C-alpha positions in Angstrom: 40.4 12.0 -34.9 41.5 9.5 -32.2 39.1 6.7 -31.4 37.2 7.5 -28.2 38.2 5.3 -25.2 35.8 3.0 -23.5 33.5 4.6 -20.9 34.1 8.2 -22.1 31.6 10.7 -23.4 31.2 13.9 -25.4 28.5 16.6 -25.7 27.1 18.8 -28.5 24.1 21.0 -29.1 22.0 19.7 -32.0 20.4 22.0 -34.7 17.0 21.5 -33.1 18.2 23.0 -29.8 18.5 19.8 -27.8 21.7 18.8 -26.2 23.2 15.4 -27.0 25.8 13.4 -25.2 27.5 10.4 -26.8 28.8 7.7 -24.4 31.1 4.9 -25.6 30.5 1.7 -23.7 32.2 -1.6 -24.7 33.1 0.0 -28.1 29.5 1.1 -28.8 28.2 4.6 -28.8 24.9 5.5 -27.0 23.2 8.9 -27.2 21.6 10.7 -24.3 19.4 13.8 -24.7 18.4 16.8 -22.6 17.1 20.4 -22.9 20.2 22.0 -21.4 23.9 21.2 -21.3 23.7 20.7 -17.6 20.9 18.1 -18.0 23.0 16.1 -20.5 26.1 16.5 -18.4 24.3 15.0 -15.4 22.9 12.2 -17.5 26.3 11.4 -18.9 27.9 11.2 -15.5 25.1 9.0 -14.2 25.3 6.8 -17.3 29.1 6.3 -16.9 28.6 5.6 -13.2 25.9 3.1 -13.9 28.0 1.2 -16.4 30.8 1.0 -13.8 28.3 -0.5 -11.4 27.2 -3.1 -13.9 24.0 -1.4 -15.2 24.0 -1.6 -19.0 22.9 1.3 -21.1 20.0 0.7 -23.5 20.6 0.8 -27.2 18.1 1.9 -29.8 17.0 -1.7 -30.4 16.1 -2.3 -26.7 12.5 -3.4 -26.4 10.1 -2.5 -23.6 10.2 -6.1 -22.4 14.0 -6.1 -22.2 14.0 -2.8 -20.3 11.3 -3.7 -17.8 13.2 -6.9 -16.9 16.3 -4.8 -16.4 14.4 -2.2 -14.4 12.9 -4.8 -12.1 16.2 -6.5 -11.3 18.6 -3.4 -11.0 16.3 -0.7 -9.7 13.2 -2.2 -8.1 14.4 -5.4 -6.3 17.2 -3.7 -4.3 15.0 -0.8 -3.1 11.5 -2.0 -2.2 9.8 -4.5 0.1 9.4 -8.0 -1.4 5.6 -7.8 -1.7 6.0 -4.4 -3.5 8.4 -6.0 -6.0 6.0 -8.9 -6.5 3.2 -6.3 -7.3 5.4 -4.5 -9.9 6.6 -7.8 -11.4 3.0 -9.0 -11.7 1.9 -5.9 -13.6 4.9 -6.3 -15.9 4.3 -10.0 -16.5 0.5 -10.0 -17.0 -0.2 -6.6 -18.5 2.7 -4.4 -19.6 4.8 -7.0 -21.4 1.9 -8.6 -23.4 0.7 -5.1 -24.5 3.9 -3.2 -25.0 6.8 -5.6 -24.7 7.6 -6.0 -28.4 7.9 -2.2 -29.0 11.2 -0.5 -28.9 11.6 1.5 -25.7 12.4 4.7 -27.6 9.3 4.2 -29.8 6.6 4.0 -27.1 4.0 6.8 -27.5 1.1 8.1 -25.3 -1.2 6.5 -27.8 0.4 3.1 -27.1 -0.2 3.5 -23.4 -3.8 4.7 -23.8 -4.5 1.7 -26.0 -3.1 -0.6 -23.4 -5.2 0.9 -20.7 -8.4 0.8 -22.8 -7.9 -2.8 -23.7 -7.2 -3.7 -20.0 -10.4 -2.0 -19.0 -12.3 -3.8 -21.7 -11.1 -7.2 -20.3 -13.1 -6.4 -17.2 -10.3 -5.2 -14.9 -11.4 -2.4 -12.4 -10.3 1.2 -13.0 -8.3 1.0 -9.8 -6.3 -1.9 -11.0 -5.6 -0.2 -14.3 -4.5 2.9 -12.4 -1.9 0.8 -10.5 -0.7 -0.8 -13.8 -0.2 2.7 -15.2 1.6 3.8 -12.1 4.0 0.9 -12.5 4.7 1.9 -16.1 5.1 5.5 -15.1 7.7 4.6 -12.4 9.6 2.4 -14.9 9.7 5.0 -17.6 10.6 7.7 -15.1 13.7 5.7 -14.3 14.5 5.3 -18.0 14.4 9.1 -18.3 16.8 9.4 -15.3 19.1 6.9 -16.9 19.0 8.9 -20.2 17.5 6.0 -22.2 14.4 8.1 -23.3 13.7 11.8 -23.5 10.2 11.8 -21.9 7.9 9.7 -19.8 4.9 9.0 -22.0 2.9 7.4 -19.2 2.6 10.8 -17.5 1.0 12.2 -20.7 -2.0 9.8 -20.5 -4.9 10.6 -18.1 -5.6 8.0 -15.4 -8.9 6.1 -15.6 -11.8 7.6 -13.7 -12.2 6.0 -10.4 -15.4 5.3 -8.4 -14.4 6.2 -4.9 -15.5 3.8 -2.2 -17.5 5.7 0.3 -16.9 4.5 3.9 -20.1 4.1 5.7 -19.9 5.2 9.4 -20.3 2.2 11.8 -22.7 2.8 14.7 -21.9 1.6 18.2 -25.0 -0.7 17.9 -23.7 -2.3 14.7 -20.2 -2.8 16.2 -21.9 -4.5 19.2 -23.8 -6.8 16.8 -20.5 -7.8 15.1 -18.8 -8.5 18.4 -21.8 -10.7 19.4 -21.6 -12.5 16.1 -17.9 -13.5 16.6 -18.2 -14.3 20.3 -16.9 -17.8 21.2 -15.1 -18.4 17.9 -11.3 -19.2 18.2 -10.6 -16.0 16.2 -12.8 -13.8 18.3 -9.7 -12.0 19.7 -8.5 -11.2 16.2 -11.8 -9.6 15.1 -12.1 -7.7 18.4 -8.6 -6.3 18.1 -9.2 -5.3 14.4 -12.3 -3.4 15.3 -11.0 -1.7 18.4 -7.5 -0.8 17.2 -7.9 -0.4 13.4 -5.0 -2.8 12.5 -4.7 -3.8 8.9 -5.1 -7.5 8.4 -1.4 -8.1 7.7 -0.5 -6.1 10.8 -2.9 -8.2 12.9 -1.7 -11.5 11.5 1.9 -10.5 12.0 1.4 -9.4 15.6 3.6 -11.2 18.1 3.0 -11.7 21.9 6.2 -9.8 22.4 4.5 -6.8 20.8 1.6 -6.9 23.3 1.6 -5.7 27.0 -1.8 -6.5 28.5 -0.9 -5.0 31.8 -0.1 -1.6 30.4 -2.7 -2.1 27.6 -0.3 -1.2 24.9 0.2 -2.9 21.5 3.1 -2.1 19.1 3.0 -2.6 15.4 6.5 -3.7 14.3 5.9 -6.0 11.3 3.2 -7.3 9.0 2.4 -10.7 7.6 2.7 -10.8 3.8 2.3 -13.5 1.2 5.3 -13.6 -1.1 5.9 -16.2 -3.8 3.1 -18.3 -2.3 4.6 -18.3 1.2 3.7 -16.2 4.3 6.5 -14.2 5.9 7.0 -11.2 8.1 8.0 -8.0 6.5 8.3 -4.3 7.3 5.0 -2.4 7.9 3.5 -0.5 5.0 5.2 2.8 5.7 7.4 4.3 8.5 4.2 5.8 10.1 2.8 2.3 10.2 5.2 1.5 13.0 3.3 2.7 16.0 2.2 1.9 19.5 -1.6 1.8 20.3 -3.5 1.9 23.5 -5.8 -1.2 23.8 -9.3 -0.7 25.1 -10.4 -3.0 27.9 -12.7 -5.1 25.7 -9.7 -6.0 23.5 -7.6 -6.8 26.6 -10.2 -9.2 27.8 -10.5 -10.8 24.4 -6.7 -11.2 24.1 -6.5 -12.8 27.6 -9.1 -15.4 26.6 -7.4 -15.9 23.2 -4.0 -16.5 24.9 -5.6 -19.2 27.2 -7.2 -20.9 24.2 -3.9 -20.8 22.2 -2.1 -22.4 25.2 -4.6 -25.3 25.1 -4.0 -25.7 21.3 -0.3 -25.7 21.9 -0.5 -28.5 24.4 -2.7 -30.5 22.1 -0.3 -30.0 19.1 2.7 -31.2 21.1 5.8 -31.6 18.9 3.9 -30.4 15.8 3.5 -26.9 17.2 5.6 -24.2 15.4 6.7 -21.6 17.9 6.7 -18.4 15.9 5.4 -16.3 18.8 2.3 -15.2 16.7 -0.7 -13.9 18.6 -3.1 -15.1 15.9 -2.1 -18.4 14.2 -3.4 -21.7 13.1 -4.0 -24.5 15.6 -0.3 -25.5 14.9 1.2 -22.0 15.5 1.8 -21.3 11.8 0.7 -18.1 9.9 -2.9 -17.7 9.0 -4.2 -17.3 5.4 -5.6 -13.8 5.0 -8.4 -14.7 2.5 -9.4 -17.6 4.7 -9.7 -15.3 7.7 -12.0 -13.0 5.7 -14.1 -16.0 4.7 -14.5 -17.0 8.3 -15.5 -13.5 9.3 -18.1 -13.2 6.6 -19.5 -16.6 7.4 -20.0 -15.6 11.0 -21.8 -12.4 9.9 -24.1 -14.3 7.6 -25.0 -16.8 10.2 -25.9 -13.9 12.5 -28.0 -12.2 9.8 -25.7 -9.2 9.5 -24.8 -7.4 6.3 -21.7 -8.3 4.3 -18.5 -6.7 5.5 -14.9 -7.0 4.4 -12.2 -7.6 7.0 -10.9 -4.2 6.1 -14.2 -2.7 7.1 -13.3 -3.4 10.7 -10.5 -0.9 10.3 -13.0 1.7 8.9 -15.3 0.9 11.7 -12.6 1.7 14.2 -12.0 5.0 12.6 -15.6 6.1 12.4 -16.3 4.9 16.0 -13.4 7.0 17.2 -14.6 10.0 15.3 -18.2 9.7 16.6 -16.9 9.4 20.1 -15.1 12.8 19.7 -11.6 11.6 19.0 -9.6 14.3 17.0 -8.8 13.4 13.4 -5.1 13.6 14.2 -5.5 10.8 16.8 -7.3 8.7 14.2 -4.4 9.2 11.8 -1.9 8.0 14.4 -4.1 5.1 15.5 -4.5 3.8 11.9 -0.8 4.5 11.0 -1.7 6.5 7.9 1.3 7.9 6.1 -0.3 11.4 5.9 -3.0 13.3 7.7 -4.5 14.2 4.4 -5.2 10.5 3.7 -7.3 10.3 6.9 -9.2 13.5 5.9 -9.8 12.3 2.4 -11.1 8.9 3.6 -13.3 10.1 6.5 -14.1 13.8 5.8 -17.7 12.9 4.9 -18.2 11.8 8.5 -17.2 15.2 9.9 -20.4 17.2 9.0 -22.5 14.7 10.9 -20.2 15.0 13.9 -20.4 18.8 13.6 -24.2 18.7 13.7 -24.0 16.4 16.7 -21.6 18.8 18.5 -24.0 21.7 17.7 -26.9 19.7 19.2 -24.8 19.1 22.3 -24.1 22.8 22.6 -27.8 23.6 22.4 -28.5 21.0 25.2 -25.7 22.4 27.3 -26.9 26.0 27.0 -30.6 25.4 27.1 -32.2 28.0 29.4 -28.9 29.7 30.1 -28.7 32.2 27.2 -29.9 35.7 28.2 -33.1 36.7 26.6 -34.2 33.1 25.8 -36.7 31.2 28.0 -36.8 34.1 30.6 -39.7 36.0 29.4 
């Protein structure tokens, strides 16, 4: 039999019913498996195409560590936002490689994944964090299946950890007023007012530019977000396509932004040549990006000084949503205001607020029809 040329492949059905394709790359054979001839044929074509594009095929000795490094560079980095890549890379570096890295990729079992998750939980990490680590492994192994490196994605065979869902407490108009009073006069008052009245994520608010704001028409456009990547803050694409949106600004936010712009102008004059003109609405006193955790610390300090309960910065976003709902805004409007990727996400997060709103609507109906229903109050 003639020696098979480089970057060629062959297929056969094994005695156990599985189909096997053998691909020769750089003089070495690699096996790809599938349940049908069509599956294996597709994997073989993809494998040959990938090798032509410089993506090496795994051999039976490839470890999980070696594969994850390859996956991050060839699959993840070219296709996701920088901060998403950093999140995947962190999971790989801190959790997946230490627990599974020495195993051969083809030898990883559901038991290995379950053991990794159990030990990660035992170290004190939250179930939500472990869920994200599992999601990273599931995505990585899913790509390995597509590339024909393994036959199944074992991460999908392990149940996710049980999560304790954070219940969003509705924010009353009275509490919102107390929060606005607590931040009044601070140089970041405009930031906190905008967050509460428009529901911007912290990164969206800190990435807002004056060119995105029209105070005359009372419109604000979300076009980018501030993200910390490799220790440095930089502007990046919003969280999802639906996150790019235009929002109507209430008058209270317009007033706060006008005052903030005047304050920032004074800071710019005081900074002189040390001012960094990035066009940011909310910046340091030198015009540079603000540190997100520090902003949260300032917010919580102001609340504590005012004798108010502890809130996260993100709770301002929840406060905006629940205030809109209690004022009768349709759930679809709340979805568009918050820039949620799906309507179902808004429903899952705020559905528990709806029954109270329905009762309030019923009470309004009683008030509206009191004394006007035939047979009632006319005897």
